[in-house]
N, CA, C and O atoms as CSV, one atom per row, in Angstrom:
chain,resi,resn,atom,element,x,y,z
A,1,MET,N,N,124.945,91.788,158.827
A,1,MET,CA,C,125.171,90.843,157.783
A,1,MET,C,C,126.665,90.734,157.504
A,1,MET,O,O,127.368,91.743,157.449
A,2,ASN,N,N,127.132,89.541,157.335
A,2,ASN,CA,C,128.545,89.315,157.113
A,2,ASN,C,C,128.863,89.504,155.636
A,2,ASN,O,O,128.470,88.693,154.797
A,3,TYR,N,N,129.574,90.574,155.329
A,3,TYR,CA,C,129.867,90.936,153.939
A,3,TYR,C,C,130.671,89.844,153.244
A,3,TYR,O,O,130.353,89.461,152.118
A,4,ALA,N,N,131.713,89.339,153.909
A,4,ALA,CA,C,132.583,88.348,153.277
A,4,ALA,C,C,131.797,87.076,152.951
A,4,ALA,O,O,131.972,86.502,151.876
A,5,ARG,N,N,130.950,86.640,153.850
A,5,ARG,CA,C,130.153,85.439,153.619
A,5,ARG,C,C,129.195,85.665,152.450
A,5,ARG,O,O,129.045,84.795,151.592
A,6,ASN,N,N,128.552,86.820,152.417
A,6,ASN,CA,C,127.634,87.120,151.324
A,6,ASN,C,C,128.368,87.243,150.000
A,6,ASN,O,O,127.862,86.821,148.960
A,7,TYR,N,N,129.554,87.819,150.039
A,7,TYR,CA,C,130.346,87.946,148.817
A,7,TYR,C,C,130.680,86.565,148.273
A,7,TYR,O,O,130.571,86.319,147.071
A,8,LYS,N,N,131.089,85.660,149.166
A,8,LYS,CA,C,131.447,84.312,148.751
A,8,LYS,C,C,130.247,83.608,148.117
A,8,LYS,O,O,130.393,82.922,147.106
A,9,LYS,N,N,129.079,83.775,148.699
A,9,LYS,CA,C,127.874,83.174,148.150
A,9,LYS,C,C,127.580,83.737,146.765
A,9,LYS,O,O,127.158,83.009,145.867
A,10,SER,N,N,127.805,85.029,146.601
A,10,SER,CA,C,127.497,85.643,145.305
A,10,SER,C,C,128.452,85.170,144.212
A,10,SER,O,O,128.102,85.181,143.031
A,11,LEU,N,N,129.664,84.754,144.606
A,11,LEU,CA,C,130.608,84.268,143.604
A,11,LEU,C,C,130.135,82.966,142.973
A,11,LEU,O,O,130.465,82.665,141.826
A,12,HIS,N,N,129.370,82.207,143.721
A,12,HIS,CA,C,128.888,80.929,143.201
A,12,HIS,C,C,127.837,81.129,142.123
A,12,HIS,O,O,127.510,80.195,141.391
A,13,ASN,N,N,127.327,82.297,142.023
A,13,ASN,CA,C,126.305,82.580,141.038
A,13,ASN,C,C,126.941,83.304,139.857
A,13,ASN,O,O,126.978,84.534,139.818
A,14,SER,N,N,127.438,82.536,138.904
A,14,SER,CA,C,128.163,83.142,137.785
A,14,SER,C,C,127.265,84.047,136.950
A,14,SER,O,O,127.746,84.994,136.327
A,15,PHE,N,N,125.985,83.767,136.932
A,15,PHE,CA,C,125.060,84.612,136.207
A,15,PHE,C,C,125.118,86.037,136.741
A,15,PHE,O,O,125.111,86.992,135.964
A,16,PHE,N,N,125.177,86.192,138.086
A,16,PHE,CA,C,125.269,87.500,138.717
A,16,PHE,C,C,126.502,88.247,138.225
A,16,PHE,O,O,126.430,89.439,137.926
A,17,ILE,N,N,127.616,87.560,138.142
A,17,ILE,CA,C,128.856,88.206,137.725
A,17,ILE,C,C,128.763,88.659,136.271
A,17,ILE,O,O,129.225,89.748,135.929
A,18,ILE,N,N,128.173,87.837,135.421
A,18,ILE,CA,C,128.034,88.210,134.017
A,18,ILE,C,C,127.171,89.457,133.884
A,18,ILE,O,O,127.524,90.381,133.151
A,19,ILE,N,N,126.049,89.491,134.581
A,19,ILE,CA,C,125.167,90.657,134.537
A,19,ILE,C,C,125.885,91.884,135.097
A,19,ILE,O,O,125.791,92.977,134.539
A,20,PHE,N,N,126.602,91.690,136.203
A,20,PHE,CA,C,127.332,92.784,136.840
A,20,PHE,C,C,128.300,93.434,135.861
A,20,PHE,O,O,128.344,94.659,135.745
A,21,VAL,N,N,129.067,92.622,135.163
A,21,VAL,CA,C,130.059,93.142,134.228
A,21,VAL,C,C,129.377,93.909,133.099
A,21,VAL,O,O,129.890,94.933,132.648
A,22,LYS,N,N,128.230,93.423,132.643
A,22,LYS,CA,C,127.521,94.099,131.561
A,22,LYS,C,C,126.906,95.413,132.013
A,22,LYS,O,O,126.822,96.354,131.224
A,23,ILE,N,N,126.474,95.494,133.264
A,23,ILE,CA,C,125.798,96.695,133.752
A,23,ILE,C,C,126.776,97.834,134.016
A,23,ILE,O,O,126.531,98.980,133.639
A,24,LEU,N,N,127.867,97.506,134.657
A,24,LEU,CA,C,128.818,98.562,135.015
A,24,LEU,C,C,129.503,99.112,133.768
A,24,LEU,O,O,129.905,98.368,132.874
A,25,LYS,N,N,129.619,100.394,133.738
A,25,LYS,CA,C,130.309,100.988,132.604
A,25,LYS,C,C,131.809,100.798,132.780
A,25,LYS,O,O,132.321,100.756,133.899
A,26,GLY,N,N,132.484,100.685,131.679
A,26,GLY,CA,C,133.920,100.470,131.730
A,26,GLY,C,C,134.660,101.695,132.232
A,26,GLY,O,O,134.125,102.804,132.221
A,27,MET,N,N,135.864,101.496,132.660
A,27,MET,CA,C,136.673,102.616,133.131
A,27,MET,C,C,137.943,102.696,132.290
A,27,MET,O,O,138.328,101.736,131.622
A,28,GLU,N,N,138.563,103.827,132.336
A,28,GLU,CA,C,139.810,104.012,131.607
A,28,GLU,C,C,140.880,103.074,132.153
A,28,GLU,O,O,140.862,102.711,133.330
A,29,GLN,N,N,141.802,102.690,131.295
A,29,GLN,CA,C,142.858,101.761,131.697
A,29,GLN,C,C,143.751,102.370,132.781
A,29,GLN,O,O,144.205,101.654,133.674
A,30,ASN,N,N,144.008,103.677,132.718
A,30,ASN,CA,C,144.839,104.318,133.739
A,30,ASN,C,C,144.211,104.189,135.120
A,30,ASN,O,O,144.905,103.909,136.097
A,31,THR,N,N,142.903,104.392,135.202
A,31,THR,CA,C,142.190,104.267,136.472
A,31,THR,C,C,142.196,102.816,136.922
A,31,THR,O,O,142.405,102.529,138.101
A,32,ALA,N,N,141.968,101.906,135.993
A,32,ALA,CA,C,141.980,100.477,136.325
A,32,ALA,C,C,143.335,100.068,136.898
A,32,ALA,O,O,143.400,99.266,137.830
A,33,ASN,N,N,144.409,100.613,136.346
A,33,ASN,CA,C,145.751,100.282,136.848
A,33,ASN,C,C,145.923,100.712,138.300
A,33,ASN,O,O,146.506,99.976,139.096
A,34,ILE,N,N,145.426,101.891,138.655
A,34,ILE,CA,C,145.540,102.370,140.035
A,34,ILE,C,C,144.702,101.502,140.966
A,34,ILE,O,O,145.150,101.159,142.060
A,35,ILE,N,N,143.502,101.146,140.549
A,35,ILE,CA,C,142.650,100.303,141.387
A,35,ILE,C,C,143.283,98.923,141.557
A,35,ILE,O,O,143.164,98.321,142.624
A,36,GLN,N,N,143.940,98.423,140.541
A,36,GLN,CA,C,144.646,97.154,140.661
A,36,GLN,C,C,145.796,97.258,141.663
A,36,GLN,O,O,146.057,96.312,142.407
A,37,LEU,N,N,146.479,98.391,141.684
A,37,LEU,CA,C,147.546,98.596,142.673
A,37,LEU,C,C,146.979,98.618,144.093
A,37,LEU,O,O,147.581,98.063,145.013
A,38,ILE,N,N,145.834,99.252,144.266
A,38,ILE,CA,C,145.177,99.270,145.576
A,38,ILE,C,C,144.832,97.842,145.991
A,38,ILE,O,O,145.059,97.448,147.135
A,39,ALA,N,N,144.286,97.078,145.059
A,39,ALA,CA,C,143.928,95.682,145.354
A,39,ALA,C,C,145.166,94.869,145.727
A,39,ALA,O,O,145.112,94.049,146.643
A,40,GLU,N,N,146.266,95.086,145.037
A,40,GLU,CA,C,147.500,94.367,145.346
A,40,GLU,C,C,147.990,94.674,146.763
A,40,GLU,O,O,148.451,93.779,147.471
A,41,ILE,N,N,147.889,95.926,147.166
A,41,ILE,CA,C,148.297,96.301,148.527
A,41,ILE,C,C,147.408,95.600,149.547
A,41,ILE,O,O,147.900,95.088,150.552
A,42,GLN,N,N,146.110,95.577,149.295
A,42,GLN,CA,C,145.185,94.902,150.207
A,42,GLN,C,C,145.485,93.409,150.273
A,42,GLN,O,O,145.477,92.828,151.358
A,43,ILE,N,N,145.747,92.784,149.138
A,43,ILE,CA,C,146.047,91.348,149.113
A,43,ILE,C,C,147.304,91.050,149.915
A,43,ILE,O,O,147.339,90.104,150.702
A,44,GLU,N,N,148.325,91.855,149.714
A,44,GLU,CA,C,149.581,91.662,150.443
A,44,GLU,C,C,149.366,91.801,151.951
A,44,GLU,O,O,149.885,91.003,152.731
A,45,ALA,N,N,148.607,92.807,152.356
A,45,ALA,CA,C,148.347,93.017,153.782
A,45,ALA,C,C,147.540,91.859,154.365
A,45,ALA,O,O,147.831,91.395,155.467
A,46,LEU,N,N,146.536,91.393,153.637
A,46,LEU,CA,C,145.715,90.285,154.134
A,46,LEU,C,C,146.507,88.988,154.211
A,46,LEU,O,O,146.305,88.190,155.125
A,47,LYS,N,N,147.404,88.775,153.262
A,47,LYS,CA,C,148.242,87.573,153.307
A,47,LYS,C,C,149.181,87.607,154.516
A,47,LYS,O,O,149.454,86.575,155.129
A,48,LYS,N,N,149.667,88.796,154.847
A,48,LYS,CA,C,150.502,88.924,156.045
A,48,LYS,C,C,149.695,88.622,157.301
A,48,LYS,O,O,150.195,87.985,158.229
A,49,LEU,N,N,148.450,89.078,157.328
A,49,LEU,CA,C,147.582,88.765,158.461
A,49,LEU,C,C,147.346,87.256,158.566
A,49,LEU,O,O,147.327,86.695,159.662
A,50,LYS,N,N,147.173,86.625,157.441
A,50,LYS,CA,C,146.886,85.187,157.420
A,50,LYS,C,C,148.072,84.378,157.927
A,50,LYS,O,O,147.895,83.379,158.625
A,51,THR,N,N,149.285,84.811,157.574
A,51,THR,CA,C,150.472,84.075,158.009
A,51,THR,C,C,150.966,84.554,159.366
A,51,THR,O,O,152.007,84.112,159.854
A,52,GLU,N,N,150.210,85.458,159.966
A,52,GLU,CA,C,150.502,85.988,161.298
A,52,GLU,C,C,151.849,86.699,161.370
A,52,GLU,O,O,152.503,86.692,162.412
A,53,GLN,N,N,152.262,87.312,160.263
A,53,GLN,CA,C,153.487,88.110,160.274
A,53,GLN,C,C,153.254,89.461,160.934
A,53,GLN,O,O,154.203,90.158,161.292
A,54,VAL,N,N,151.996,89.824,161.092
A,54,VAL,CA,C,151.647,91.088,161.725
A,54,VAL,C,C,151.123,90.771,163.120
A,54,VAL,O,O,150.039,90.208,163.269
A,55,GLN,N,N,151.889,91.131,164.129
A,55,GLN,CA,C,151.528,90.793,165.508
A,55,GLN,C,C,150.859,91.948,166.242
A,55,GLN,O,O,150.513,91.808,167.415
A,56,GLU,N,N,150.672,93.079,165.579
A,56,GLU,CA,C,150.160,94.256,166.264
A,56,GLU,C,C,148.646,94.290,166.388
A,56,GLU,O,O,148.110,95.208,167.009
A,57,PHE,N,N,147.935,93.314,165.815
A,57,PHE,CA,C,146.480,93.283,165.900
A,57,PHE,C,C,146.011,92.252,166.904
A,57,PHE,O,O,146.487,91.117,166.912
A,58,THR,N,N,145.073,92.653,167.752
A,58,THR,CA,C,144.444,91.694,168.658
A,58,THR,C,C,143.322,90.990,167.896
A,58,THR,O,O,142.949,91.400,166.797
A,59,GLU,N,N,142.797,89.939,168.489
A,59,GLU,CA,C,141.693,89.214,167.861
A,59,GLU,C,C,140.477,90.122,167.692
A,59,GLU,O,O,139.785,90.061,166.676
A,60,ASP,N,N,140.222,90.963,168.695
A,60,ASP,CA,C,139.097,91.894,168.608
A,60,ASP,C,C,139.270,92.875,167.448
A,60,ASP,O,O,138.313,93.178,166.735
A,61,GLU,N,N,140.484,93.365,167.266
A,61,GLU,CA,C,140.742,94.297,166.167
A,61,GLU,C,C,140.574,93.616,164.818
A,61,GLU,O,O,140.058,94.215,163.874
A,62,LEU,N,N,141.014,92.348,164.728
A,62,LEU,CA,C,140.827,91.607,163.484
A,62,LEU,C,C,139.350,91.379,163.199
A,62,LEU,O,O,138.920,91.445,162.048
A,63,CYS,N,N,138.576,91.112,164.241
A,63,CYS,CA,C,137.133,90.934,164.066
A,63,CYS,C,C,136.488,92.211,163.543
A,63,CYS,O,O,135.605,92.153,162.688
A,64,LYS,N,N,136.918,93.357,164.047
A,64,LYS,CA,C,136.385,94.635,163.564
A,64,LYS,C,C,136.838,94.906,162.130
A,64,LYS,O,O,136.053,95.358,161.298
A,65,LEU,N,N,138.103,94.628,161.853
A,65,LEU,CA,C,138.653,94.850,160.522
A,65,LEU,C,C,137.915,94.023,159.480
A,65,LEU,O,O,137.567,94.523,158.410
A,66,LEU,N,N,137.682,92.766,159.797
A,66,LEU,CA,C,137.060,91.851,158.844
A,66,LEU,C,C,135.545,91.773,159.002
A,66,LEU,O,O,134.857,91.190,158.164
A,67,GLN,N,N,135.033,92.358,160.073
A,67,GLN,CA,C,133.605,92.385,160.379
A,67,GLN,C,C,133.037,90.971,160.484
A,67,GLN,O,O,132.038,90.629,159.851
A,68,VAL,N,N,133.714,90.154,161.314
A,68,VAL,CA,C,133.306,88.767,161.534
A,68,VAL,C,C,133.439,88.395,163.005
A,68,VAL,O,O,133.946,89.172,163.813
A,69,LYS,N,N,132.978,87.199,163.335
A,69,LYS,CA,C,133.158,86.631,164.668
A,69,LYS,C,C,134.554,86.003,164.747
A,69,LYS,O,O,135.141,85.676,163.716
A,70,PRO,N,N,135.093,85.829,165.969
A,70,PRO,CA,C,136.458,85.300,166.107
A,70,PRO,C,C,136.708,83.977,165.384
A,70,PRO,O,O,137.778,83.780,164.809
A,71,GLU,N,N,135.741,83.079,165.408
A,71,GLU,CA,C,135.948,81.779,164.768
A,71,GLU,C,C,135.912,81.846,163.233
A,71,GLU,O,O,136.221,80.863,162.561
A,72,GLU,N,N,135.539,82.993,162.692
A,72,GLU,CA,C,135.443,83.149,161.238
A,72,GLU,C,C,136.614,83.920,160.638
A,72,GLU,O,O,136.618,84.195,159.438
A,73,ILE,N,N,137.600,84.271,161.446
A,73,ILE,CA,C,138.694,85.140,160.983
A,73,ILE,C,C,139.439,84.552,159.794
A,73,ILE,O,O,139.613,85.232,158.783
A,74,THR,N,N,139.887,83.291,159.896
A,74,THR,CA,C,140.685,82.691,158.820
A,74,THR,C,C,139.894,82.631,157.516
A,74,THR,O,O,140.415,82.982,156.457
A,75,GLY,N,N,138.649,82.189,157.589
A,75,GLY,CA,C,137.816,82.127,156.385
A,75,GLY,C,C,137.555,83.502,155.804
A,75,GLY,O,O,137.529,83.672,154.585
A,76,ALA,N,N,137.361,84.485,156.672
A,76,ALA,CA,C,137.101,85.847,156.206
A,76,ALA,C,C,138.327,86.434,155.505
A,76,ALA,O,O,138.195,87.147,154.510
A,77,ILE,N,N,139.509,86.135,156.023
A,77,ILE,CA,C,140.730,86.608,155.360
A,77,ILE,C,C,140.806,86.024,153.955
A,77,ILE,O,O,141.102,86.738,152.996
A,78,ASP,N,N,140.540,84.727,153.833
A,78,ASP,CA,C,140.548,84.083,152.515
A,78,ASP,C,C,139.513,84.718,151.582
A,78,ASP,O,O,139.792,84.968,150.409
A,79,ASP,N,N,138.321,84.975,152.116
A,79,ASP,CA,C,137.260,85.593,151.304
A,79,ASP,C,C,137.659,86.986,150.842
A,79,ASP,O,O,137.413,87.360,149.695
A,80,HIS,N,N,138.279,87.757,151.741
A,80,HIS,CA,C,138.699,89.119,151.369
A,80,HIS,C,C,139.835,89.075,150.344
A,80,HIS,O,O,139.869,89.887,149.419
A,81,ILE,N,N,140.763,88.130,150.507
A,81,ILE,CA,C,141.836,87.984,149.515
A,81,ILE,C,C,141.227,87.686,148.151
A,81,ILE,O,O,141.616,88.284,147.148
A,82,GLN,N,N,140.270,86.758,148.115
A,82,GLN,CA,C,139.625,86.418,146.846
A,82,GLN,C,C,138.878,87.619,146.258
A,82,GLN,O,O,138.898,87.847,145.049
A,83,MET,N,N,138.223,88.377,147.133
A,83,MET,CA,C,137.497,89.560,146.681
A,83,MET,C,C,138.451,90.552,146.003
A,83,MET,O,O,138.133,91.097,144.946
A,84,TYR,N,N,139.617,90.785,146.612
A,84,TYR,CA,C,140.571,91.728,146.026
A,84,TYR,C,C,141.266,91.133,144.799
A,84,TYR,O,O,141.642,91.876,143.893
A,85,GLU,N,N,141.445,89.801,144.751
A,85,GLU,CA,C,141.959,89.159,143.537
A,85,GLU,C,C,140.981,89.397,142.390
A,85,GLU,O,O,141.386,89.716,141.272
A,86,ASP,N,N,139.687,89.238,142.679
A,86,ASP,CA,C,138.662,89.490,141.670
A,86,ASP,C,C,138.667,90.957,141.244
A,86,ASP,O,O,138.458,91.272,140.072
A,87,MET,N,N,138.909,91.853,142.210
A,87,MET,CA,C,138.941,93.281,141.894
A,87,MET,C,C,140.130,93.605,140.994
A,87,MET,O,O,140.043,94.515,140.170
A,88,LYS,N,N,141.232,92.881,141.134
A,88,LYS,CA,C,142.363,93.080,140.229
A,88,LYS,C,C,141.974,92.703,138.801
A,88,LYS,O,O,142.393,93.360,137.848
A,89,GLN,N,N,141.180,91.657,138.654
A,89,GLN,CA,C,140.752,91.208,137.333
A,89,GLN,C,C,139.683,92.120,136.745
A,89,GLN,O,O,139.650,92.360,135.538
A,90,SER,N,N,138.804,92.627,137.618
A,90,SER,CA,C,137.722,93.508,137.175
A,90,SER,C,C,137.662,94.707,138.119
A,90,SER,O,O,136.903,94.691,139.088
A,91,PRO,N,N,138.448,95.739,137.848
A,91,PRO,CA,C,138.541,96.891,138.756
A,91,PRO,C,C,137.210,97.576,139.050
A,91,PRO,O,O,137.077,98.243,140.076
A,92,ASP,N,N,136.222,97.422,138.168
A,92,ASP,CA,C,134.904,98.005,138.421
A,92,ASP,C,C,134.270,97.457,139.700
A,92,ASP,O,O,133.349,98.065,140.244
A,93,MET,N,N,134.754,96.324,140.176
A,93,MET,CA,C,134.194,95.728,141.394
A,93,MET,C,C,134.396,96.612,142.618
A,93,MET,O,O,133.758,96.398,143.648
A,94,ILE,N,N,135.274,97.598,142.515
A,94,ILE,CA,C,135.472,98.502,143.646
A,94,ILE,C,C,134.159,99.175,144.028
A,94,ILE,O,O,133.966,99.574,145.177
A,95,LYS,N,N,133.264,99.298,143.062
A,95,LYS,CA,C,131.971,99.935,143.317
A,95,LYS,C,C,131.062,99.065,144.181
A,95,LYS,O,O,130.056,99.553,144.695
A,96,LEU,N,N,131.397,97.792,144.349
A,96,LEU,CA,C,130.576,96.882,145.144
A,96,LEU,C,C,131.057,96.723,146.584
A,96,LEU,O,O,130.406,96.051,147.384
A,97,LEU,N,N,132.176,97.329,146.914
A,97,LEU,CA,C,132.706,97.175,148.267
A,97,LEU,C,C,131.777,97.801,149.294
A,97,LEU,O,O,131.048,98.750,149.007
A,98,ASN,N,N,131.824,97.244,150.502
A,98,ASN,CA,C,131.038,97.856,151.577
A,98,ASN,C,C,131.736,99.133,152.040
A,98,ASN,O,O,132.824,99.467,151.572
A,99,GLU,N,N,131.102,99.825,152.948
A,99,GLU,CA,C,131.614,101.128,153.385
A,99,GLU,C,C,133.018,101.033,153.978
A,99,GLU,O,O,133.882,101.858,153.680
A,100,TYR,N,N,133.239,100.034,154.810
A,100,TYR,CA,C,134.534,99.919,155.471
A,100,TYR,C,C,135.647,99.626,154.465
A,100,TYR,O,O,136.714,100.237,154.525
A,101,GLN,N,N,135.403,98.697,153.542
A,101,GLN,CA,C,136.421,98.369,152.544
A,101,GLN,C,C,136.670,99.549,151.604
A,101,GLN,O,O,137.802,99.774,151.176
A,102,THR,N,N,135.624,100.293,151.287
A,102,THR,CA,C,135.788,101.496,150.463
A,102,THR,C,C,136.667,102.515,151.187
A,102,THR,O,O,137.517,103.160,150.573
A,103,SER,N,N,136.457,102.652,152.490
A,103,SER,CA,C,137.281,103.580,153.279
A,103,SER,C,C,138.736,103.143,153.297
A,103,SER,O,O,139.634,103.981,153.228
A,104,LEU,N,N,138.982,101.831,153.388
A,104,LEU,CA,C,140.359,101.338,153.358
A,104,LEU,C,C,141.017,101.643,152.014
A,104,LEU,O,O,142.181,102.041,151.968
A,105,CYS,N,N,140.281,101.457,150.929
A,105,CYS,CA,C,140.818,101.768,149.601
A,105,CYS,C,C,141.106,103.266,149.471
A,105,CYS,O,O,142.108,103.666,148.877
A,106,SER,N,N,140.229,104.075,150.025
A,106,SER,CA,C,140.431,105.522,150.014
A,106,SER,C,C,141.695,105.885,150.787
A,106,SER,O,O,142.465,106.741,150.351
A,107,TYR,N,N,141.908,105.249,151.913
A,107,TYR,CA,C,143.095,105.519,152.728
A,107,TYR,C,C,144.366,105.118,151.975
A,107,TYR,O,O,145.356,105.850,151.984
A,108,ILE,N,N,144.332,103.964,151.331
A,108,ILE,CA,C,145.503,103.517,150.555
A,108,ILE,C,C,145.800,104.519,149.441
A,108,ILE,O,O,146.951,104.900,149.231
A,109,LEU,N,N,144.764,104.937,148.737
A,109,LEU,CA,C,144.962,105.912,147.655
A,109,LEU,C,C,145.531,107.217,148.203
A,109,LEU,O,O,146.418,107.814,147.593
A,110,TRP,N,N,145.027,107.656,149.344
A,110,TRP,CA,C,145.528,108.888,149.964
A,110,TRP,C,C,147.011,108.744,150.312
A,110,TRP,O,O,147.801,109.656,150.071
A,111,LYS,N,N,147.385,107.591,150.882
A,111,LYS,CA,C,148.783,107.395,151.289
A,111,LYS,C,C,149.725,107.266,150.083
A,111,LYS,O,O,150.871,107.713,150.137
A,112,MET,N,N,149.243,106.660,149.007
A,112,MET,CA,C,150.101,106.387,147.857
A,112,MET,C,C,150.009,107.449,146.759
A,112,MET,O,O,150.769,107.413,145.792
A,113,GLU,N,N,149.088,108.381,146.910
A,113,GLU,CA,C,148.827,109.365,145.865
A,113,GLU,C,C,150.084,110.093,145.410
A,113,GLU,O,O,150.312,110.224,144.207
A,114,SER,N,N,150.895,110.562,146.328
A,114,SER,CA,C,152.066,111.357,145.947
A,114,SER,C,C,153.058,110.541,145.114
A,114,SER,O,O,153.766,111.100,144.276
A,115,GLU,N,N,153.114,109.244,145.333
A,115,GLU,CA,C,154.006,108.393,144.546
A,115,GLU,C,C,153.383,108.053,143.187
A,115,GLU,O,O,154.047,108.125,142.152
A,116,TRP,N,N,152.123,107.690,143.207
A,116,TRP,CA,C,151.454,107.259,141.975
A,116,TRP,C,C,151.142,108.408,141.027
A,116,TRP,O,O,151.103,108.205,139.813
A,117,VAL,N,N,150.919,109.601,141.547
A,117,VAL,CA,C,150.556,110.727,140.680
A,117,VAL,C,C,151.695,111.062,139.710
A,117,VAL,O,O,151.448,111.598,138.630
A,118,ASN,N,N,152.916,110.756,140.082
A,118,ASN,CA,C,154.058,111.028,139.206
A,118,ASN,C,C,154.095,110.101,137.998
A,118,ASN,O,O,154.635,110.463,136.952
A,119,ILE,N,N,153.528,108.914,138.137
A,119,ILE,CA,C,153.575,107.956,137.030
A,119,ILE,C,C,152.232,107.786,136.322
A,119,ILE,O,O,152.184,107.303,135.191
A,120,ASN,N,N,151.136,108.186,136.988
A,120,ASN,CA,C,149.815,107.965,136.398
A,120,ASN,C,C,148.804,108.963,136.977
A,120,ASN,O,O,147.904,108.579,137.723
A,121,GLN,N,N,148.956,110.216,136.635
A,121,GLN,CA,C,148.099,111.266,137.183
A,121,GLN,C,C,146.628,111.048,136.830
A,121,GLN,O,O,145.758,111.196,137.687
A,122,GLU,N,N,146.348,110.699,135.576
A,122,GLU,CA,C,144.959,110.471,135.161
A,122,GLU,C,C,144.321,109.321,135.930
A,122,GLU,O,O,143.148,109.386,136.299
A,123,GLY,N,N,145.095,108.275,136.167
A,123,GLY,CA,C,144.585,107.121,136.908
A,123,GLY,C,C,144.261,107.460,138.345
A,123,GLY,O,O,143.253,107.001,138.883
A,124,VAL,N,N,145.112,108.265,138.975
A,124,VAL,CA,C,144.864,108.683,140.360
A,124,VAL,C,C,143.594,109.518,140.430
A,124,VAL,O,O,142.756,109.306,141.307
A,125,LEU,N,N,143.450,110.458,139.519
A,125,LEU,CA,C,142.246,111.297,139.512
A,125,LEU,C,C,140.996,110.455,139.252
A,125,LEU,O,O,139.958,110.674,139.875
A,126,GLY,N,N,141.095,109.508,138.346
A,126,GLY,CA,C,139.969,108.624,138.062
A,126,GLY,C,C,139.606,107.753,139.251
A,126,GLY,O,O,138.428,107.535,139.534
A,127,ALA,N,N,140.628,107.250,139.951
A,127,ALA,CA,C,140.381,106.419,141.133
A,127,ALA,C,C,139.713,107.241,142.237
A,127,ALA,O,O,138.813,106.753,142.922
A,128,TRP,N,N,140.157,108.490,142.406
A,128,TRP,CA,C,139.513,109.358,143.394
A,128,TRP,C,C,138.043,109.565,143.041
A,128,TRP,O,O,137.183,109.547,143.921
A,129,ALA,N,N,137.757,109.760,141.773
A,129,ALA,CA,C,136.372,109.977,141.344
A,129,ALA,C,C,135.513,108.753,141.637
A,129,ALA,O,O,134.385,108.885,142.113
A,130,ILE,N,N,136.029,107.583,141.361
A,130,ILE,CA,C,135.260,106.354,141.598
A,130,ILE,C,C,135.068,106.105,143.090
A,130,ILE,O,O,133.972,105.746,143.521
A,131,ILE,N,N,136.121,106.291,143.879
A,131,ILE,CA,C,136.005,106.063,145.325
A,131,ILE,C,C,135.063,107.080,145.948
A,131,ILE,O,O,134.263,106.734,146.818
A,132,THR,N,N,135.149,108.328,145.512
A,132,THR,CA,C,134.242,109.357,146.038
A,132,THR,C,C,132.801,109.019,145.699
A,132,THR,O,O,131.906,109.171,146.532
A,133,GLU,N,N,132.579,108.559,144.471
A,133,GLU,CA,C,131.234,108.153,144.061
A,133,GLU,C,C,130.735,106.985,144.921
A,133,GLU,O,O,129.575,106.959,145.333
A,134,ALA,N,N,131.617,106.031,145.183
A,134,ALA,CA,C,131.238,104.880,146.012
A,134,ALA,C,C,130.920,105.316,147.443
A,134,ALA,O,O,129.990,104.792,148.055
A,135,GLN,N,N,131.676,106.257,147.973
A,135,GLN,CA,C,131.422,106.723,149.339
A,135,GLN,C,C,130.119,107.511,149.431
A,135,GLN,O,O,129.472,107.520,150.478
A,136,ARG,N,N,129.739,108.160,148.362
A,136,ARG,CA,C,128.491,108.939,148.379
A,136,ARG,C,C,127.264,108.059,148.540
A,136,ARG,O,O,126.248,108.515,149.066
A,137,LYS,N,N,127.333,106.809,148.102
A,137,LYS,CA,C,126.174,105.940,148.281
A,137,LYS,C,C,125.974,105.599,149.756
A,137,LYS,O,O,124.862,105.273,150.170
A,138,PHE,N,N,127.034,105.672,150.546
A,138,PHE,CA,C,126.930,105.438,151.985
A,138,PHE,C,C,126.652,106.730,152.739
A,138,PHE,O,O,126.017,106.717,153.793
A,139,HIS,N,N,127.130,107.848,152.191
A,139,HIS,CA,C,127.006,109.149,152.847
A,139,HIS,C,C,126.546,110.198,151.841
A,139,HIS,O,O,127.369,110.919,151.278
A,140,PRO,N,N,125.246,110.288,151.614
A,140,PRO,CA,C,124.754,111.273,150.642
A,140,PRO,C,C,125.099,112.711,151.022
A,140,PRO,O,O,125.098,113.599,150.170
A,141,GLU,N,N,125.391,112.935,152.297
A,141,GLU,CA,C,125.724,114.291,152.725
A,141,GLU,C,C,127.034,114.787,152.118
A,141,GLU,O,O,127.321,115.982,152.185
A,142,TYR,N,N,127.837,113.896,151.525
A,142,TYR,CA,C,129.071,114.303,150.862
A,142,TYR,C,C,128.788,115.297,149.745
A,142,TYR,O,O,129.620,116.155,149.448
A,143,ARG,N,N,127.615,115.184,149.124
A,143,ARG,CA,C,127.265,116.105,148.031
A,143,ARG,C,C,127.234,117.542,148.518
A,143,ARG,O,O,127.499,118.471,147.756
A,144,ILE,N,N,126.906,117.721,149.801
A,144,ILE,CA,C,126.822,119.051,150.366
A,144,ILE,C,C,128.209,119.622,150.644
A,144,ILE,O,O,128.461,120.803,150.408
A,145,ILE,N,N,129.112,118.768,151.150
A,145,ILE,CA,C,130.418,119.261,151.582
A,145,ILE,C,C,131.507,119.105,150.535
A,145,ILE,O,O,132.553,119.744,150.647
A,146,LEU,N,N,131.300,118.290,149.541
A,146,LEU,CA,C,132.355,118.096,148.524
A,146,LEU,C,C,131.971,118.704,147.209
A,146,LEU,O,O,132.737,118.634,146.249
């Protein structure tokens, strides 16, 4: 199933978004700030891909990254940019990401942790807790090892 296509379809259903916001519990502002920074990094990277400023990816690699067919790459980039724009507005949306996107967010947090922990330690810890929780839904075995 194409995640980006399904995400785009779900955006058209504003009722879903209203219910989603009501169901998810709120998060601390410090954690929300870190998740917004992660979203900003993803948006910047996707925009570079869209303008072809990044030449190190082959078409096959882009298809794997975006989980789409070659003819859907441009639309998928736009959908992912919109998804991360929405995540900046509502950081709780990080809980809805698929496994691959959750892993990318985890990697960004891991790479930026040493810089961000100096300015927002509580937010970094909160973001780790949320990402770990999100990864557990894909890998229940994490409860055993973590």
